[in-house]
C-alpha positions in Angstrom: 0.0 0.0 0.0 1.2 3.5 -0.9 1.9 6.0 1.9 0.0 9.3 1.6 1.7 12.3 3.1 0.7 16.0 3.2 2.8 18.9 2.1 3.3 21.5 4.8 0.7 23.9 3.2 -1.8 21.2 2.2 -3.8 20.9 5.4 -4.6 24.7 5.5 -5.6 24.6 1.8 -7.8 21.5 2.3 -9.6 22.9 5.3 -10.4 26.1 3.3 -11.5 24.1 0.3 -13.8 21.8 2.2 -15.4 24.7 4.0 -16.6 25.9 0.6 -17.2 22.5 -0.9 -18.5 20.1 1.9 -20.4 18.0 -0.7 -17.2 16.9 -2.3 -15.7 15.4 0.7 -17.1 11.8 0.2 -15.7 11.8 -3.3 -12.4 13.1 -2.0 -12.1 10.3 0.5 -12.8 7.7 -2.2 -10.2 9.3 -4.4 -7.6 9.1 -1.5 -8.4 5.5 -0.9 -8.0 4.7 -4.6 -4.7 6.6 -4.6 -3.5 4.6 -1.6 -4.5 1.2 -3.0 -4.0 1.7 -6.8 -2.6 5.2 -8.0 -3.1 4.1 -11.6 -6.8 3.3 -11.2 -8.5 4.7 -14.4 -11.1 6.7 -12.4 -8.3 8.8 -10.8 -7.1 10.0 -14.3 -3.6 10.4 -13.1 -1.6 12.6 -15.3 1.5 14.8 -15.3 0.9 18.5 -15.2 2.6 21.0 -17.6 3.9 24.5 -17.4 5.0 25.8 -14.0 3.4 22.7 -12.4 5.4 20.3 -14.5 7.1 18.8 -11.5 3.7 17.6 -10.2 1.0 15.2 -11.2 -2.8 15.4 -10.7 -5.6 12.9 -9.9 -9.3 13.8 -10.3 -11.8 13.9 -7.5 -14.5 14.4 -10.1 -14.6 16.3 -13.4 -14.3 19.6 -11.7 -12.0 19.1 -8.8 -8.5 17.6 -8.6 -5.7 16.9 -6.1 -2.2 18.0 -7.2 0.4 15.5 -6.1 4.1 14.9 -5.9 4.1 11.4 -7.3 7.1 9.5 -5.8 6.2 5.9 -6.5 9.8 4.6 -6.1 9.6 5.3 -2.4 5.9 4.1 -2.1 5.1 7.7 -1.1 2.6 10.2 -2.6 2.6 13.7 -1.2 -0.6 15.7 -1.5 0.3 19.3 -2.5 -3.0 21.1 -3.3 -6.7 20.5 -3.7 -9.0 22.6 -6.0 -10.7 23.0 -9.3 -8.9 22.3 -12.5 -8.8 26.1 -13.2 -7.1 26.8 -9.9 -3.3 27.3 -10.2 -1.1 26.1 -7.3 
């Protein structure tokens, strides 16, 4: 099983995000469980980001919201960096 870690700034961003989007939380929890058990599960739509976020990858919570991750599979660790809409820039 993959270890999920949180970037230093992630928890504050997640709290703020879920205050605005409480209805997304069950989908978020499901996405985290899938990420932990099978990061390549098709419903996560894992993909590498481009531009100034090219260092990171992204997984989808749903069609509107995503989680930006630092995908370090060699160490069996995934670091959550940001959560928000696909239009939000980290």
